[in-house]
C-alpha positions, 0 to 999 in steps of 0.5 A: 478229357480233364488231362486234355483240358490241363495239357491245353492250358498248361501249353497256352501258359508256357507260350504266352510265356515266351511271347517276345517282349514289348518294345518298351521292355525289350529296348533300355532308354539311356542318357545318349543312347538306346540298347536293345536287351536282347543283342546288346546293340546300341542306337546312337544319334549322331547324325541328323536324321539318321541312328547308328547301330552299334553291334556287339561285334564292335561293328557299326551301321548308319540307318535311318530314323523310321528303319529302327526296330523300335519307331513307332512306339510312344516311348520311343517316339518321345526319346527319339524327339529328345535325342533329335533336340540334343543333336541340334543342340550340340549342332548348334554349339559347335557352330557358335564355337566354329563362328567364335574361332572364326571371329578370334581369328579375323581379330588376330589378323587385324589386331595391328591395324586401327580402325581408320587403317583397316578401313583404309586398307579395305577401300584400297582392296576394293579399289583393287578387286582384291579377292571377295573373301578377303574383303568381306573378312576386312568389312567383318572386321570393321562391323565387329569393331563398330566403324560399319553397320551390317547395313552398309556393309552390302553397300561398301562390298558393292554386292547384294545383302544376301550376298554378304557372309561374315562367318568366312574361313581364309587360310592365309595371311592377308596381303600387307 
């Protein structure tokens, strides 16, 4: 009888040692990724609400956050929130950089024009019915220069205020 109990206790002890690791033990939370210590897979947040899984063989797949094996644990939830915040910061920084590039490109297009010349050029373009994106581009530069207020821009363009967009991209040089 003692041998049977000892054997059962040994089996119970061994089986408890072989239990699967908890989420906190199985996944290594690093600066910009989560690594599965059992498989070696890395989980990165490169898109909003999606995770890119980089497998050990180099292949990649994109999954929804909810499909991640670690989704739902307290530590993972906090970590994913921090990843989402970092992603949002990167996205905002890229948008800001793009806006600055657009402003710089616009500034260089009109560098040779004085405020008055640019205003006259806009008025003529508006009168001639030039492409609205070009008109908006000129108005945006006039607003940046302080010649026209952003409140007056819709009236000068004769459009609704919610249609005004100063972050437009012009591919070619404006007409002279």
